[in-house]
C-alpha positions as CSV (number, residue, x, y, z in Angstrom):
1,X,71.1,148.2,97.5
2,X,71.9,151.6,99.3
3,X,73.2,150.1,102.3
4,X,76.1,148.4,100.5
5,X,79.6,149.9,100.4
6,X,80.3,152.0,97.1
7,X,82.8,150.4,94.7
8,X,86.3,151.5,95.6
9,X,88.2,153.8,93.5
10,X,90.6,151.1,92.2
11,X,87.5,149.6,90.4
12,X,86.1,152.1,88.1
13,X,83.4,151.4,85.7
14,X,84.2,148.8,83.1
15,X,86.6,146.9,85.3
16,X,86.6,143.1,85.1
17,X,85.6,141.4,88.2
18,X,84.9,137.9,89.7
19,X,83.0,136.9,92.7
20,X,83.1,134.1,95.2
21,X,80.0,132.9,97.0
22,X,79.7,130.3,99.8
23,X,77.1,128.9,102.2
24,X,77.9,126.5,105.0
25,X,74.9,124.3,104.5
26,X,73.1,124.9,107.6
27,X,69.3,124.8,108.2
28,X,67.7,128.0,106.4
29,X,70.4,128.4,103.9
30,X,68.9,126.8,100.9
31,X,68.4,130.2,99.2
32,X,71.7,131.8,100.5
33,X,73.7,131.4,97.4
34,X,70.9,132.3,95.1
35,X,70.4,135.5,97.2
36,X,74.1,136.5,97.1
37,X,74.2,135.7,93.3
38,X,71.5,138.1,92.4
39,X,72.7,140.8,94.9
40,X,76.2,140.6,93.5
41,X,75.1,140.6,89.9
42,X,72.9,143.9,90.6
43,X,75.5,145.5,92.5
44,X,78.2,145.1,89.6
45,X,75.5,146.3,87.1
46,X,74.8,149.3,89.3
47,X,78.3,150.4,89.5
48,X,79.3,149.4,85.8
49,X,81.5,146.5,86.7
50,X,81.9,143.7,84.4
51,X,81.0,140.4,86.2
52,X,83.3,137.6,84.6
53,X,82.8,134.5,86.7
54,X,81.1,133.2,89.9
55,X,83.1,130.8,92.1
56,X,80.7,129.0,94.2
57,X,81.1,126.5,97.1
58,X,77.9,125.1,98.6
59,X,77.7,123.6,102.1
60,X,81.2,124.1,102.7
61,X,82.6,125.5,106.1
62,X,84.7,128.9,106.0
63,X,86.9,127.7,108.8
64,X,89.2,125.7,106.6
65,X,90.1,125.8,102.8
66,X,90.1,122.2,102.6
67,X,87.3,120.6,100.5
68,X,86.4,124.0,98.7
69,X,87.0,123.1,95.1
70,X,85.8,126.3,93.5
71,X,87.8,128.3,96.0
72,X,91.0,126.5,94.8
73,X,89.9,126.8,91.2
74,X,89.7,130.6,91.9
75,X,93.0,130.8,93.4
76,X,94.7,128.7,90.3
77,X,92.9,131.1,87.8
78,X,94.1,134.2,89.7
79,X,97.7,132.9,89.5
80,X,97.7,133.2,85.7
81,X,98.2,136.9,84.4
82,X,96.2,136.6,81.4
83,X,93.2,135.2,83.3
84,X,93.0,137.1,86.6
85,X,90.3,140.0,87.0
86,X,90.8,143.4,88.3
87,X,88.9,142.7,91.4
88,X,87.2,140.2,93.6
89,X,83.5,141.2,95.0
90,X,82.5,139.5,98.1
91,X,79.1,139.5,99.7
92,X,81.0,139.8,102.9
93,X,84.4,139.0,104.2
94,X,83.1,135.8,106.2
95,X,81.9,134.1,102.9
96,X,85.7,134.5,101.9
97,X,87.0,132.8,105.0
98,X,86.1,132.3,108.7
99,X,90.0,131.6,109.7
100,X,91.8,134.8,110.1
101,X,95.1,133.1,109.0
102,X,93.6,131.8,105.8
103,X,91.9,135.1,105.0
104,X,95.1,137.1,105.6
105,X,97.2,134.5,103.4
106,X,94.9,134.1,100.3
107,X,94.1,137.9,100.3
108,X,97.9,138.8,100.5
109,X,98.3,136.7,97.5
110,X,95.5,138.2,95.4
111,X,96.7,141.7,96.3
112,X,100.1,140.9,95.3
113,X,98.9,140.1,92.0
114,X,97.0,143.3,91.7
115,X,93.5,142.2,92.4
116,X,91.4,144.6,94.5
117,X,89.3,142.7,97.1
118,X,86.1,144.4,98.0
119,X,83.4,143.4,100.5
120,X,79.9,144.7,99.8
121,X,78.6,144.7,103.4
122,X,81.6,145.1,105.7
123,X,82.3,148.7,106.7
124,X,85.9,149.1,105.7
125,X,86.9,152.7,105.2
126,X,89.5,153.9,102.7
127,X,93.0,154.9,104.0
128,X,96.0,153.5,105.9
129,X,93.8,151.9,108.6
130,X,91.7,149.8,106.1
131,X,93.8,146.6,106.2
132,X,93.9,146.7,110.1
133,X,90.2,147.0,110.2
134,X,89.7,144.2,107.8
135,X,92.0,142.0,109.7
136,X,89.9,142.8,112.9
137,X,86.7,141.8,111.1
138,X,88.4,138.5,109.9
139,X,89.2,138.0,113.6
140,X,85.8,138.6,114.7
141,X,84.5,136.2,112.1
142,X,86.7,133.4,113.3
143,X,85.8,134.1,117.0
144,X,82.0,134.0,115.9
145,X,82.5,130.6,114.4
146,X,84.1,129.1,117.4
147,X,81.4,130.7,119.6
148,X,79.0,129.2,117.3
149,X,80.5,125.8,117.5
150,X,80.6,126.0,121.4
151,X,76.9,126.9,121.6
152,X,75.9,124.0,119.5
153,X,77.8,121.6,121.6
154,X,76.6,123.1,124.7
155,X,72.9,122.7,123.3
156,X,73.5,119.2,122.3
157,X,74.9,118.3,125.8
158,X,71.9,119.7,127.3
159,X,69.3,118.0,125.0
160,X,71.1,114.6,125.7
161,X,70.8,114.9,129.3
162,X,67.1,115.6,129.0
163,X,66.8,112.2,127.2
164,X,66.5,113.6,123.8
165,X,68.4,112.5,120.7
166,X,71.1,114.8,119.2
167,X,70.8,113.5,115.7
168,X,71.3,110.7,113.5
169,X,69.4,107.2,113.0
170,X,68.4,105.4,116.1
171,X,70.0,101.9,116.6
172,X,68.1,98.8,115.5
173,X,65.2,97.9,117.8
174,X,64.5,101.6,118.5
175,X,62.7,104.2,116.6
176,X,62.6,108.1,116.8
177,X,59.6,109.8,118.3
178,X,59.2,113.5,117.5
179,X,58.7,115.9,120.5
180,X,57.9,119.6,120.7
181,X,59.9,121.0,123.5
182,X,59.3,124.7,123.2
183,X,58.5,127.5,120.6
184,X,60.9,129.6,118.6
185,X,60.6,133.3,118.7
186,X,58.5,133.3,115.4
187,X,56.1,131.0,117.1
188,X,57.1,127.8,115.1
189,X,57.6,124.7,117.2
190,X,60.9,123.5,118.2
191,X,60.9,119.7,117.3
192,X,63.5,117.2,118.7
193,X,63.4,113.2,119.0
194,X,63.8,110.7,121.5
195,X,64.4,107.1,121.1
196,X,61.7,104.6,122.1
197,X,61.4,100.8,121.6
198,X,60.4,99.7,118.3
199,X,57.3,97.3,118.9
200,X,58.1,95.3,115.9
201,X,61.8,94.4,116.6
202,X,61.9,94.9,120.4
203,X,61.4,91.4,121.6
204,X,63.6,90.0,118.9
205,X,66.3,92.1,119.8
206,X,66.0,90.8,123.6
207,X,65.8,87.4,122.2
208,X,69.1,88.1,120.1
209,X,71.0,89.2,123.2
210,X,70.0,86.3,125.2
211,X,70.9,83.9,122.5
212,X,74.3,85.5,122.0
213,X,75.0,85.3,125.9
214,X,74.3,81.4,125.5
215,X,76.9,81.2,123.0
216,X,74.8,81.1,119.7
217,X,76.7,82.0,116.6
218,X,75.8,85.0,114.4
219,X,74.4,82.6,111.9
220,X,72.1,80.9,114.4
221,X,70.9,84.3,115.7
222,X,70.1,85.5,112.1
223,X,68.1,82.2,111.6
224,X,66.2,82.5,115.0
225,X,65.5,86.3,114.5
226,X,64.3,85.3,110.8
227,X,66.3,88.1,109.2
228,X,64.1,90.7,110.4
229,X,66.6,92.9,112.5
230,X,69.5,92.4,110.0
231,X,69.6,91.0,106.4
232,X,73.0,89.7,106.8
233,X,74.9,88.0,109.6
234,X,78.0,90.3,109.2
235,X,76.1,93.2,110.9
236,X,75.7,91.4,114.3
237,X,79.2,92.3,115.3
238,X,78.4,96.0,115.7
239,X,75.3,95.3,117.4
240,X,76.7,93.6,120.2
241,X,79.3,96.1,120.6
242,X,77.0,99.0,120.7
243,X,76.8,100.8,124.3
244,X,73.5,102.4,123.2
245,X,71.5,99.0,124.1
246,X,72.5,99.5,127.7
247,X,70.3,102.8,127.6
248,X,73.6,105.0,127.4
249,X,73.6,108.2,125.2
250,X,76.9,109.6,124.1
251,X,77.7,113.4,123.2
252,X,81.3,113.6,122.6
253,X,83.3,112.1,125.5
254,X,80.3,112.3,127.9
255,X,78.4,109.0,128.5
256,X,74.8,109.4,129.9
257,X,73.2,106.7,131.5
258,X,69.3,106.1,131.4
259,X,69.2,108.3,128.3
260,X,66.6,105.9,126.9
261,X,65.1,102.6,127.7
262,X,67.7,99.8,127.6
263,X,67.4,96.7,125.7
264,X,69.6,94.5,127.5
265,X,70.6,94.3,131.3
266,X,74.2,94.7,132.6
267,X,74.6,91.0,133.3
268,X,73.5,89.8,129.8
269,X,75.9,92.6,128.4
270,X,78.8,91.4,130.2
271,X,78.3,87.9,129.2
272,X,78.3,88.9,125.5
273,X,81.3,90.9,125.9
274,X,83.4,88.1,127.3
275,X,82.6,86.2,124.0
276,X,83.9,89.3,122.1
277,X,87.0,90.0,124.1
278,X,89.4,87.2,123.2
279,X,88.8,88.2,119.4
280,X,89.4,91.7,120.3
281,X,92.7,91.3,121.9
282,X,94.2,89.1,119.0
283,X,96.8,91.2,117.0
284,X,96.2,91.4,113.4
285,X,97.9,88.8,111.5
286,X,100.5,90.1,109.0
287,X,99.8,89.4,105.6
288,X,103.1,87.2,105.3
289,X,101.9,85.1,108.2
290,X,98.6,84.0,106.6
291,X,98.6,80.2,105.5
292,X,97.6,81.0,102.0
293,X,100.7,83.5,101.6
294,X,103.1,80.8,103.1
295,X,102.1,78.0,100.9
296,X,101.2,80.1,97.8
297,X,103.6,83.2,98.1
298,X,102.9,85.9,95.5
299,X,105.5,88.4,94.5
300,X,103.2,91.6,94.1
301,X,100.8,91.2,97.1
302,X,100.2,94.5,99.1
303,X,101.8,96.4,96.3
304,X,99.2,95.8,93.3
305,X,95.8,97.6,93.1
306,X,92.9,97.3,90.9
307,X,93.1,100.3,88.0
308,X,89.4,100.3,87.9
309,X,88.2,100.7,91.4
310,X,91.4,101.2,93.5
311,X,91.0,98.1,95.8
312,X,93.8,95.7,96.5
313,X,94.3,92.9,94.4
314,X,94.5,89.5,95.6
315,X,96.8,86.4,94.4
316,X,94.5,83.6,93.0
317,X,95.5,79.9,92.2
318,X,92.7,77.3,92.1
319,X,95.2,74.5,92.7
320,X,94.2,72.6,89.5
321,X,96.6,74.1,87.1
322,X,99.8,76.1,87.3
323,X,97.7,79.3,86.1
324,X,97.8,82.2,88.6
325,X,96.2,85.5,88.2
326,X,95.8,88.8,90.4
327,X,92.1,89.7,90.8
328,X,90.2,92.7,92.3
329,X,89.6,92.2,95.9
330,X,86.4,94.2,95.8
331,X,85.0,92.1,92.9
332,X,85.9,89.0,94.9
333,X,84.2,89.9,98.0
334,X,81.1,91.8,96.4
335,X,80.4,89.9,93.1
336,X,81.0,90.5,89.6
337,X,78.8,93.6,89.3
338,X,80.9,95.5,91.9
339,X,83.8,96.2,89.6
340,X,84.3,95.9,85.6
341,X,87.9,94.6,86.0
342,X,89.1,91.2,84.6
343,X,91.8,88.9,86.2
344,X,95.4,89.6,85.3
345,X,97.9,86.9,84.4
346,X,100.3,86.7,87.5
347,X,103.3,85.2,85.5
348,X,103.1,87.9,82.8
349,X,102.8,91.0,85.1
350,X,105.5,89.6,87.5
351,X,107.9,89.1,84.6
352,X,107.2,92.8,83.4
353,X,107.6,94.2,87.0
354,X,110.9,92.3,87.6
355,X,112.1,93.5,84.1
356,X,111.4,97.1,84.8
357,X,113.1,97.0,88.4
358,X,116.1,95.2,87.4
359,X,116.8,96.3,84.1
360,X,115.6,99.7,84.1
361,X,115.1,101.3,87.6
362,X,118.2,99.9,89.0
363,X,120.5,101.0,86.5
364,X,122.6,104.3,87.0
365,X,121.8,105.7,83.4
366,X,118.1,105.6,84.1
367,X,118.5,107.2,87.5
368,X,120.5,110.1,86.3
369,X,118.3,110.8,83.3
370,X,115.2,110.9,85.7
371,X,117.1,113.0,88.2
372,X,118.1,115.5,85.4
373,X,114.7,115.7,84.2
374,X,113.2,116.6,87.6
375,X,116.0,119.0,88.5
376,X,115.4,120.8,85.2
377,X,111.7,121.3,86.3
378,X,112.6,122.3,89.7
379,X,114.5,125.7,89.8
380,X,113.5,127.0,93.1
381,X,113.9,124.8,96.3
382,X,112.6,127.6,98.5
383,X,109.3,127.5,96.4
384,X,109.0,123.8,97.2
385,X,109.7,124.4,101.1
386,X,107.0,127.1,100.9
387,X,104.6,124.7,99.5
388,X,105.4,122.2,102.0
389,X,104.5,124.6,104.7
390,X,101.1,125.4,103.3
391,X,100.4,121.8,103.0
392,X,101.3,121.0,106.5
393,X,99.0,123.9,107.6
394,X,96.2,122.5,105.5
395,X,96.8,119.1,107.1
396,X,96.7,120.4,110.6
397,X,93.3,122.1,109.9
398,X,92.0,118.8,108.1
399,X,92.8,116.9,111.2
400,X,91.0,119.3,113.1
401,X,87.9,118.9,110.8
402,X,88.2,115.2,111.1
403,X,88.3,115.3,115.0
404,X,85.2,117.6,115.1
405,X,83.3,115.2,112.8
406,X,84.3,112.1,114.8
407,X,82.8,114.1,117.7
408,X,79.6,114.6,115.9
409,X,79.5,111.0,114.9
410,X,80.0,110.1,118.6
411,X,76.7,112.2,119.3
412,X,75.0,109.6,117.3
413,X,75.7,111.6,114.1
414,X,73.8,111.5,110.9
415,X,74.7,109.8,107.8
416,X,75.6,112.9,106.1
417,X,78.2,113.6,108.9
418,X,79.6,110.2,108.0
419,X,79.7,111.0,104.4
420,X,81.6,114.3,105.1
421,X,84.1,112.2,107.4
422,X,84.8,109.9,104.4
423,X,85.2,112.9,102.1
424,X,87.8,114.5,104.7
425,X,89.6,111.2,105.1
426,X,90.1,111.0,101.3
427,X,91.3,114.6,101.3
428,X,93.7,113.7,104.1
429,X,95.0,110.8,102.1
430,X,95.5,113.1,98.9
431,X,97.1,115.8,101.0
432,X,99.6,113.2,102.7
433,X,100.4,112.0,99.3
434,X,101.0,115.5,98.1
435,X,103.5,116.3,101.2
436,X,105.5,113.1,100.3
437,X,105.8,114.5,97.0
438,X,107.1,117.6,97.9
439,X,109.5,116.3,100.2
440,X,110.8,113.8,97.7
441,X,111.0,116.7,95.1
442,X,113.1,118.8,97.7
443,X,115.3,115.7,98.4
444,X,115.8,115.1,94.7
445,X,116.4,118.7,94.0
446,X,119.3,118.9,96.3
447,X,120.5,115.4,96.0
448,X,124.1,114.9,95.2
449,X,125.7,111.5,95.0
450,X,128.9,110.4,92.9
451,X,128.5,108.1,90.0
452,X,130.8,105.4,91.7
453,X,128.6,105.4,95.0
454,X,125.5,105.2,93.0
455,X,126.6,102.2,90.9
456,X,127.7,100.4,94.3
457,X,124.2,101.2,95.8
458,X,122.1,100.1,92.6
459,X,124.1,96.9,92.2
460,X,123.9,95.9,95.9
461,X,119.9,96.5,95.8
462,X,119.8,94.5,92.5
463,X,121.8,91.6,93.8
464,X,119.7,91.2,96.8
465,X,116.5,90.9,94.8
466,X,118.1,88.4,92.6
467,X,119.7,86.5,95.5
468,X,116.3,85.9,97.0
469,X,114.7,85.1,93.6
470,X,117.2,82.3,92.6
471,X,116.6,80.6,96.0
472,X,112.8,80.7,95.6
473,X,112.4,83.1,98.6
474,X,109.4,85.0,97.3
475,X,108.5,86.5,100.6
476,X,111.9,87.9,101.1
477,X,112.1,89.2,97.6
478,X,108.6,90.9,97.9
479,X,109.8,92.7,100.9
480,X,113.0,94.0,99.0
481,X,110.8,95.0,96.2
482,X,108.6,97.0,98.6
483,X,111.6,99.5,99.0
484,X,111.3,100.6,95.4
485,X,107.6,99.9,94.4
486,X,105.1,102.2,96.3
487,X,102.2,101.1,94.2
488,X,101.1,99.1,91.1
489,X,97.6,99.8,89.5
490,X,96.9,97.0,87.0
491,X,94.3,96.2,84.8
492,X,93.8,93.5,82.1
493,X,95.8,95.5,79.4
494,X,97.7,98.5,81.4
495,X,100.2,98.9,84.2
496,X,101.2,101.9,86.1
497,X,104.0,101.7,88.5
498,X,104.8,104.2,91.3
499,X,108.3,103.8,92.5
500,X,110.9,105.4,94.7
501,X,114.8,105.5,95.3
502,X,115.0,104.7,99.1
503,X,118.4,106.8,99.3
504,X,117.5,108.2,102.7
505,X,116.3,105.0,104.4
506,X,115.2,101.4,103.7
507,X,111.4,101.5,104.6
508,X,108.9,102.3,102.0
509,X,106.6,104.0,104.4
510,X,109.2,107.0,104.9
511,X,110.4,109.2,102.3
512,X,112.5,108.2,99.6
513,X,113.3,109.7,96.2
514,X,110.1,109.3,94.2
515,X,110.3,110.1,90.4
516,X,108.1,109.6,87.4
517,X,105.4,107.0,87.2
518,X,105.9,104.3,84.5
519,X,102.8,103.5,82.5
520,X,102.7,100.8,79.8
521,X,100.5,98.7,77.7
522,X,100.8,94.9,78.7
523,X,100.0,93.8,75.0
524,X,102.4,96.3,73.5
525,X,105.2,95.9,75.8
526,X,108.5,96.2,74.2
527,X,110.4,93.6,76.4
528,X,112.2,91.2,74.0
529,X,112.1,87.2,74.2
530,X,115.7,87.5,75.4
531,X,114.8,89.8,78.5
532,X,111.7,87.6,79.3
533,X,114.0,84.3,79.2
534,X,116.5,86.1,81.4
535,X,114.0,86.9,84.2
536,X,112.4,83.3,84.1
537,X,115.9,81.8,84.4
538,X,116.4,83.9,87.7
539,X,112.8,82.9,89.1
540,X,111.9,79.2,89.5
541,X,108.2,79.9,90.1
542,X,107.8,81.5,86.7
543,X,109.1,78.7,84.8
544,X,106.1,76.8,83.3
545,X,105.7,73.4,84.5
546,X,105.6,70.9,81.5
547,X,102.1,69.7,80.7
548,X,101.1,66.1,81.4
549,X,98.8,65.0,78.5
550,X,97.1,61.8,79.6
551,X,96.2,59.4,76.4
552,X,92.8,59.9,75.1
553,X,90.6,57.3,74.6
554,X,87.0,57.4,73.2
555,X,84.0,56.9,75.5
556,X,81.5,54.0,75.0
557,X,78.9,56.4,73.3
558,X,81.6,57.6,70.9
559,X,82.5,54.1,69.9
560,X,79.0,53.3,69.5
561,X,78.4,56.2,67.0
562,X,81.5,55.3,65.1
563,X,80.6,51.8,64.8
564,X,77.1,52.5,63.5
565,X,78.4,55.3,61.1
566,X,81.1,52.8,59.5
567,X,79.6,49.4,60.0
568,X,75.8,50.2,59.8
569,X,76.2,53.0,57.3
570,X,74.1,55.4,59.2
571,X,74.2,58.9,58.0
572,X,75.5,61.7,60.1
573,X,72.3,63.5,59.9
574,X,70.3,60.3,61.5
575,X,72.8,59.8,64.1
576,X,72.6,63.6,65.3
577,X,68.7,63.3,65.3
578,X,69.1,60.0,67.3
579,X,71.7,61.1,69.8
580,X,70.2,64.9,69.9
581,X,73.9,66.3,69.0
582,X,74.6,68.7,65.9
583,X,75.9,67.2,62.9
584,X,79.3,68.8,63.3
585,X,79.6,67.0,66.8
586,X,78.8,63.7,65.0
587,X,81.6,64.4,62.5
588,X,84.1,65.3,65.2
589,X,83.3,62.3,67.3
590,X,83.8,59.9,64.3
591,X,87.1,61.8,63.2
592,X,88.6,61.5,66.7
593,X,87.8,57.8,67.0
594,X,89.2,57.1,63.6
595,X,92.4,58.7,64.5
596,X,92.5,56.8,67.7
597,X,92.1,53.4,66.0
598,X,94.8,54.5,63.6
599,X,97.3,55.4,66.4
600,X,96.6,52.2,68.3
601,X,97.3,50.0,65.2
602,X,100.6,51.8,64.7
603,X,101.4,51.3,68.5
604,X,101.6,55.1,69.1
605,X,100.0,56.5,72.2
606,X,96.6,58.2,71.2
607,X,96.0,61.7,72.0
608,X,93.4,64.4,71.5
609,X,94.1,66.8,68.7
């Protein structure tokens, strides 16, 4: 404890402080957070500081602020005058950030708010040069992180060139064999692994390559290998594309031949790749070109998503009736247990969406009311621009982190690396959405358009949609709607619509002017019958086809039951026991047959009530 820097004069006894703790999740850091926590608590008690709250990020890198949830929670709390502490205690400055720009930026925000930042272990003297020395320490921490990354990459390349694995699960038909290559300084063994043939699957793997080279389908190969290599035929595509089976190891961009024993020879590999190549070169079909989309077009495809799991919803029509629906794509592919959502009546939701677009979104009064609401909340355009710059910076760092993770995966990365990549991709998606929102807010805050011009623009957009709907061109109408509707999250009872006014362009992937989301309860929708009929008249495919009811006639069994009940005077109970039906069913059969006979006698076509 005597080695720690004393508390600064700006934090006298009784000061309210918080602390931020972080570890990078590396080997040997299992107790790092606990040790930091104990030491900081003891330090605060020794100097009479009141420790208000711990902010903790475990297994998070300090080279970026992306993914550090508690760090951002701390930033948000410190922005509120009634919640911010007098000081922030750090174990060391590297725990706060290993990026010099991040460190300077956030510390400047905190200090401007009157918060004292103090490191327990970094030797920063008081005086005019304290900030300069602190900046130098931040730069050293950043360079140390880069040097560590370079050392790790160099070590991985060296291991791979010696034929050892750099981590991750071996491909199918291989197993990892542990090998001791040296001793650490403390005498413990340094263990690595190398890939060797799996005796249980090796011959089956060779057989799979030979069968594929002869043109066997994945289903046939799955049957021949008895499901021992893969439990589903869908996995064979990646199996036959993996260069590891040629004995090639990968570290970043470097490909290392003879890294391990090859499962397939070059001749067989080339034969299999010729079978794959025609499919690889095919361009991905556009959704509007799919035969099902041409013959059974839907108005909301590619815009509507499941509110339960976020998957794209698919349009369904079994062909036996005019009842259509939108169903969760995930549930359709993986089964009922994968998502709790229910099918949504396509006709009903299309009527609601068209009503919202034509009678609400594309009206001048609605546009101006939302514009005024947004402008009232946005008083400082410069603040929005500053937020955009911060978001751009975060996006740049996030892209760097994703590239580093991709490099790690190419080194035959572990499942944990893949998991972190998925997290980073999700973070990137959220950040891109945030950037779009900020751009749209800035556009809206500075937007100026005359009422006459706006009325002409909205009327033109509305006429384009109506024109396509009236002639039954659903695909063209959908493409126009995409200019306004960014996303629809739908469930059996609720709808949430994200929409945009494309005043700057006409393509939905570019920035428009996005305003408030519209959320409503389907069952409690305030759409009147008159509004519903006006929408239906515009759109032929929303009009219900008249139901054709074929005349009902009783079956021979039903005629026999009725005859035995009326002529032979058999009781309902006896007939139920004899025909193994319920008494209620017998009563129903006799009633339907009696009505049928009465209708025949009156020469009126019979029908089932």
